[in-house]
C-alpha positions as semicolon CSV with decimal commas, in nm:
position;residue;x (nm);y (nm);z (nm)
1;M;6,222;10,467;12,260
2;N;5,963;10,757;12,210
3;H;6,100;11,070;12,114
4;R;5,893;11,429;11,986
5;V;6,022;11,589;11,635
6;G;6,146;11,926;11,705
7;A;6,015;12,227;11,559
8;K;6,311;12,193;11,281
9;G;6,215;11,836;11,230
10;E;6,474;11,748;11,460
11;V;6,522;11,376;11,655
12;V;6,744;11,297;11,886
13;I;6,923;10,923;11,839
14;P;6,909;10,746;12,203
15;K;7,241;10,736;12,347
16;G;7,219;10,349;12,388
17;L;7,209;10,355;11,989
18;R;7,426;10,556;11,921
19;D;7,684;10,408;12,142
20;E;7,613;10,043;11,947
21;L;7,682;10,255;11,651
22;N;7,983;10,409;11,705
23;M;7,805;10,748;11,624
24;K;7,981;11,113;11,735
25;P;7,909;11,423;11,718
26;G;7,959;11,564;11,405
27;D;7,895;11,244;11,214
28;T;7,685;11,226;10,916
29;V;7,373;10,998;10,849
30;T;7,197;10,892;10,613
31;F;6,790;10,881;10,614
32;W;6,565;10,677;10,388
33;R;6,178;10,549;10,347
34;H;6,154;10,191;10,437
35;G;5,742;10,112;10,398
36;D;5,629;10,307;10,661
37;H;5,887;10,384;10,858
38;V;6,223;10,626;10,802
39;A;6,533;10,442;10,859
40;V;6,862;10,601;10,971
41;R;7,221;10,463;10,916
42;P;7,542;10,614;11,029
43;T;7,755;10,683;10,676
44;N;8,089;10,710;10,900
45;H;8,213;10,334;10,763
46;G;8,571;10,456;10,833
47;R;8,775;10,751;10,923
48;P;8,891;10,970;10,661
49;L;9,199;10,911;10,454
50;R;9,316;11,268;10,500
51;G;9,612;11,229;10,756
52;R;9,600;10,857;10,833
53;Y;9,934;10,797;10,649
54;A;10,112;11,076;10,793
55;G;10,478;11,031;10,862
56;S;10,469;10,701;10,657
57;T;10,747;10,601;10,437
58;L;10,518;10,437;10,217
59;S;10,415;10,782;10,097
60;E;10,790;10,934;10,044
61;S;10,828;10,539;9,856
62;F;10,512;10,645;9,616
63;L;10,632;10,968;9,520
64;S;10,953;10,910;9,445
65;D;10,825;10,625;9,217
66;R;10,630;10,856;9,056
67;N;10,882;11,094;8,986
68;Y;11,166;10,864;8,887
69;G;11,301;10,929;8,581
70;R;11,165;11,307;8,557
71;G;11,448;11,565;8,494
């Protein structure tokens, strides 16, 4: 798999690799130098927490516990 570097330093990650790593548009990646080459890894090791527990009674329980005893 060979790709050209674009004018702005862009390189396309081949679809097969994106699929294997479950990379989606908008995901962030980390780059680092590894000897004589550059390595790249997706940084989305899990989905964001925001909204993950929406509708859960667990959050209501935590809020109730936090406010317990406040007048």
